[in-house]
N, C-alpha and C positions, 0 to 999 in steps of 0.2 A: 718238890711238893713243899708248900709253905703253910704255916699255921698263921693265917692272917684274916682280917675282916674282909669278907667278900665285897662289901660295899666300899672298901677303901678307907674306912675310919678305924682307928685303933681304939678299942673300948674294952672294958672288963668283960662284957658279954657280947662278943662279936656277932654281927648279923650274917646269917647264912643265906637268907633270902630276903631281898628288899623289894618293896612295892612302890618305892618313890621313883618316879620316872627318871630323875637325874642320877640315881644310884643303881637302878636295876640293870643288870648285865645278862639277864636270862631271857631266852626265847622259849616260850611254852608251846609244845607240840601236842596236838590231840592224839590220843591212843585209845579211843573208845572201842565199843563192841563191834564196830564195823569189820574188824579183823575176823570175826566169826559170823558175819551176816546180819548183825544188829543194826538198828537205825538211831541209836543214841548219839548225842553230840555234847561237846563241852569245850570251853575255852577259859582262859584267864585274861582279864582286862585290868588295867591300872586305872583307878579312880582318884579323885582329888583327896588330898590329905594323906598320901602314902598308903592307900588301901588297895589291896588286890581282891578281885572278885572272880571266883570260880563259879561259872554258871552254865546252864544248858538244860537239856531234857534227856531223861532216861526213858527209853521205850523198851517194852518187853517183846514186841513182835520180832519174828525171824531169829529167835534164840538170843535176843539181846538182854540187857539188864544192868549195864554199867557204863560209866563215862570216866575217862581219866586223861590227864595231861602230864607231860614229862618235860623237864628242863635240865640240860647238862650244865654243870658248874663251869665257869671259865677255865678252871684248872682243878685237879683233885685237891680236896681240902683235908687237912689233918685235924680231926676233932677228938683225938685221943685224950686230951686234957679236960674234956667236958663230959657231963653226965646226961645231957639231953637237949631238947628244943623247947623253947617257950614262945608263945605267940598270943595275941589277942584275936579272938574270932567271934563272929556273930553269924548264926545260921538260920535255918528254916525248919528245924525239927528233924532233919535227916542226919544220919551218921556218916562222917567222912573219914578218910584215911590219908595220912601222909606216908609216902614211901621214900626210902633211901636205897641207893644202889652203889656198889663199889665199881661199877662199870657204866659207860655211856650206852652200852648195847641194850636196847629196849627188850631184848629177849633174855636178859640176865635175871638172876634172882633179885627180887625186890623185898626189902624188909619193911613191913607196914605196921602202923600204929593207928588204931581207930579212936575217934573222939566225936562227941555230940555237943556242939556249943549251944549256948542259950540263944533264944530268938529275939528277946526284947533288949537285952543289955549285952555289952561286950563281955565275953568270958575269957579269963586267963587260962590258957591250955598249957599244961606241962607234960611233955612226953619223954619219959626216961628212955635212953637208948637201950637199956637192958630189957625193955618191954616190946621192942620192935620184933615182929615175927617174920621169919623167912617164908616167902611165898613164891609160887611159880604158877602163873596163869590163874590166880585167885585161890589156889589150893595151898594149905599150910604144909611146909616141909618139916618133918620131924628130925631128920638126921643131918641137918645142915649146920655149919659152923655159925657162930654169932657174927653180927655185922662187924666188918673191919673198919673201925672208927678212924684209923689213920689214912684212909683213902676213900673219902666220900666223893663220888663222881657225878651223881645226878640225883634230882629230887622229883617227886611225883605227888599228884593229888588224885584221889579216887572218890567216887560215890558209887557204891556197889550194893550187893545184897538185894537186887531187884526192887529198889526203892523208886518206883515208877513216878514219872511226872517231872515238872520243872524243878530245878534246884538252884540255890544261890548261897554261896559261902563267902562272907566278907572277912578278910584277914589283914592284919598288920604284920610288920616284919617278923620273920622267924629268927630268934636269937638263940645262941648257944648258951647253956647254963652249966655252972660247975656244981 
């Protein structure tokens, strides 16, 4: 396991997730509410200028109510020397969550942090690792250990909480901060 910039560039604040087509090494897989009969969908697309767009539709029929995507890191990443993630984001008024896992198994515990970016201007979002909450299938776990920062294996995006309708979150690179 190495402590390096996922994008391949050595910087003071390494990039954990890049949305530049030439640097992005991630394949985003949808993990929406279809696992429980829902009809929601979502995907991440790369747009011009290094912008990632998480978009789709949350539907409440058939017990649905959330959309998510997951990407495995090329190799586990050691983020123990950092305090959190920073990104620029522009949303649509909905609340989103970033998830981190110590495993690539989609059935593993996911540590989540919610944020609601501005809709008109880019918002600087700072998510301290200490505020990521352990969850299992959307439910908070109270007796779980803190996120193991020395072994980040996958990242996720969520729109949940029965926020029905179309959604669109625009993001720039996720950087690690000290």
